[in-house]
KEKE-54634 format. One line per field, with one value per residue (C-alpha): residue number from 0; residue in three letters; x, y, z. Coordinates in nm, 4 decimals, decimal comma, always signed. Each point is the difference from the previous one (the first is absolute). Last residue first. Layout:
nr = (NUM | ...)
rest = (ALA | ...)
xx = (X | ...)
yy = (Y | ...)
zz = (Z | ...)
END
This chain:
nr = (119 | 118 | 117 | 116 | 115 | 114 | 113 | 112 | 111 | 110 | 109 | 108 | 107 | 106 | 105 | 104 | 103 | 102 | 101 | 100 | 99 | 98 | 97 | 96 | 95 | 94 | 93 | 92 | 91 | 90 | 89 | 88 | 87 | 86 | 85 | 84 | 83 | 82 | 81 | 80 | 79 | 78 | 77 | 76 | 75 | 74 | 73 | 72 | 71 | 70 | 69 | 68 | 67 | 66 | 65 | 64 | 63 | 62 | 61 | 60 | 59 | 58 | 57 | 56 | 55 | 54 | 53 | 52 | 51 | 50 | 49 | 48 | 47 | 46 | 45 | 44 | 43 | 42 | 41 | 40 | 39 | 38 | 37 | 36 | 35 | 34 | 33 | 32 | 31 | 30 | 29 | 28 | 27 | 26 | 25 | 24 | 23 | 22 | 21 | 20 | 19 | 18 | 17 | 16 | 15 | 14 | 13 | 12 | 11 | 10 | 9 | 8 | 7 | 6 | 5 | 4 | 3 | 2 | 1 | 0)
rest = (GLU | LYS | GLY | GLU | ALA | GLY | ASN | GLY | THR | LEU | LYS | ALA | LEU | GLY | VAL | PHE | THR | LEU | ALA | GLY | ALA | THR | LEU | ALA | LEU | VAL | THR | SER | GLY | VAL | LEU | ALA | ALA | LEU | LEU | ALA | PRO | GLY | SER | GLN | GLY | LEU | ALA | GLU | ALA | HIS | SER | VAL | VAL | GLY | VAL | GLY | ALA | PRO | VAL | PHE | LEU | LEU | SER | LEU | HIS | ARG | LEU | LEU | GLY | GLN | SER | THR | PRO | LEU | VAL | ARG | LYS | VAL | LEU | ALA | PRO | ARG | VAL | LEU | PHE | ALA | ALA | LEU | LEU | LEU | ALA | MET | GLY | ILE | VAL | PRO | GLY | PRO | VAL | PRO | LEU | THR | LEU | ALA | ARG | ALA | LEU | VAL | GLU | GLY | ALA | LEU | GLN | PHE | GLY | LEU | ILE | ILE | ALA | ILE | ASN | LEU | ILE | MET)
xx = (+0,3497 | +0,2256 | +0,3265 | -0,1219 | -0,1861 | +0,2601 | +0,0495 | +0,3646 | +0,1220 | +0,1459 | -0,2689 | -0,2506 | +0,1753 | +0,0121 | -0,3864 | -0,0867 | +0,2237 | -0,1563 | -0,3365 | +0,0563 | +0,1746 | -0,2572 | -0,3002 | +0,1997 | +0,0729 | -0,4011 | -0,0795 | +0,2573 | -0,1290 | -0,3942 | +0,0541 | +0,2863 | -0,2792 | -0,3238 | +0,2411 | +0,0526 | -0,3407 | -0,1488 | +0,2240 | -0,2147 | -0,2947 | +0,1555 | +0,0873 | -0,3261 | -0,0937 | +0,1581 | -0,2327 | -0,1274 | +0,3172 | +0,0985 | -0,3558 | +0,0653 | +0,3472 | -0,1960 | -0,2702 | +0,2885 | +0,0518 | -0,3393 | +0,0280 | +0,1806 | -0,3004 | +0,0662 | +0,3490 | -0,0128 | -0,2130 | +0,1627 | +0,3167 | -0,1086 | -0,1709 | +0,3524 | +0,1980 | -0,0498 | +0,0433 | +0,3256 | +0,1405 | -0,0465 | +0,2278 | +0,3099 | +0,3095 | -0,1905 | -0,2233 | +0,2841 | +0,2013 | -0,4043 | +0,0476 | +0,3353 | -0,0640 | -0,3164 | +0,2325 | +0,2199 | -0,2833 | -0,1345 | +0,3701 | +0,0113 | +0,2914 | +0,3270 | +0,1670 | +0,1286 | +0,1508 | -0,1961 | -0,2222 | -0,1560 | +0,0775 | -0,2540 | -0,2159 | -0,0096 | -0,0012 | -0,3161 | -0,1812 | +0,0557 | -0,1166 | -0,3290 | -0,0755 | +0,0279 | -0,1172 | -0,3244 | +0,0171 | +0,0290 | -0,3020 | -0,2082)
yy = (-2,5360 | +0,1361 | +0,1450 | +0,2886 | +0,1174 | +0,1297 | -0,1943 | -0,0222 | +0,1795 | +0,2809 | +0,0271 | -0,0431 | +0,3382 | +0,2266 | -0,1081 | +0,0644 | +0,3221 | +0,1565 | -0,0525 | +0,1245 | +0,3202 | +0,0602 | -0,0088 | +0,2242 | +0,2999 | -0,0649 | +0,0813 | +0,2719 | +0,1597 | -0,0259 | +0,1462 | +0,2935 | +0,0749 | +0,0299 | +0,2205 | +0,2346 | +0,0136 | +0,0593 | +0,2858 | +0,2906 | -0,2634 | -0,1379 | +0,3039 | +0,1526 | -0,3911 | +0,0668 | -0,0801 | -0,2831 | -0,1923 | +0,0894 | -0,1550 | -0,2727 | -0,0793 | +0,0510 | -0,2175 | -0,3522 | -0,0910 | -0,0891 | -0,3142 | -0,1990 | -0,0754 | -0,3651 | +0,0227 | +0,1268 | -0,2929 | -0,2038 | +0,0634 | +0,0159 | -0,3680 | -0,1044 | +0,1778 | -0,2611 | -0,3417 | +0,1623 | +0,0234 | -0,3232 | -0,0911 | +0,1022 | -0,0094 | +0,0290 | +0,2979 | +0,1910 | -0,0570 | +0,1427 | +0,3137 | +0,0932 | -0,0073 | +0,1962 | +0,2386 | +0,0335 | +0,0593 | +0,2617 | +0,1882 | +0,0578 | -0,1923 | +0,2630 | -0,1085 | +0,3344 | -0,2863 | +0,2052 | +0,1088 | -0,3043 | -0,1867 | +0,2423 | -0,0075 | -0,3568 | -0,0514 | +0,2575 | -0,1907 | -0,2794 | +0,1538 | +0,1244 | -0,3382 | -0,1440 | +0,3259 | -0,0816 | -0,3857 | +0,1518 | +0,2129 | -0,3032)
zz = (-2,9878 | +0,2514 | -0,1580 | +0,0517 | +0,2827 | +0,2995 | +0,2659 | -0,0808 | +0,3138 | -0,1674 | -0,2972 | +0,2915 | +0,1565 | -0,2785 | -0,0420 | +0,3139 | +0,0529 | -0,3419 | +0,1433 | +0,2743 | -0,1012 | -0,2924 | +0,3130 | +0,2195 | -0,3315 | -0,0953 | +0,3831 | -0,0043 | -0,3487 | +0,1799 | +0,3138 | -0,1452 | -0,1993 | +0,2226 | +0,1798 | -0,2419 | -0,1408 | +0,3799 | +0,1156 | -0,0129 | +0,0694 | +0,2705 | +0,1606 | +0,0025 | +0,0844 | +0,3844 | +0,2240 | -0,1914 | -0,0530 | +0,3648 | +0,0445 | -0,1732 | +0,1552 | +0,3582 | -0,0632 | -0,1610 | +0,4119 | -0,0033 | -0,2751 | +0,2493 | +0,2032 | -0,0621 | +0,0138 | +0,3449 | +0,1187 | -0,2065 | +0,1855 | +0,3762 | -0,0455 | -0,1202 | +0,2248 | +0,2716 | -0,2184 | -0,1590 | +0,2857 | +0,1010 | -0,3085 | +0,1969 | -0,2113 | -0,3559 | +0,1249 | +0,1537 | -0,3623 | -0,1846 | +0,2942 | -0,1020 | -0,3624 | +0,0931 | +0,1842 | -0,2776 | -0,2336 | +0,2787 | -0,0119 | -0,3700 | -0,1864 | -0,1226 | +0,3526 | +0,1477 | +0,3492 | +0,2280 | -0,2324 | -0,0794 | +0,2927 | +0,2469 | -0,2896 | -0,0113 | +0,3803 | +0,0150 | -0,2673 | +0,2214 | +0,3328 | -0,2108 | -0,1217 | +0,4052 | +0,1719 | -0,2624 | +0,2151 | +0,3198 | -0,0981 | -0,0903)
END
């Protein structure tokens, strides 16, 4: 199990090194995950080796949110002062992201001819 965690963290480290060395706009862990996927495709036995450890990590993923919850509770006063601005930013960015996604989908559907017009 320790070796499996070392493999996972090694790929994350490799991604971080690549992201920083090449000044890529992609986060290092994402690059590391892509490298791990490539390793899984090249060597399928690696999947069988890492699978139990990764399932165990995913089973206890909620533990990683405990520090965030503690931070929210310990900074409740600051959140109370900035709460309306944070709420407006969250709601506004969500609405903008959904709108951008919907408009992109509609635009691509028109470009590719997969739109609903003409289908009756």
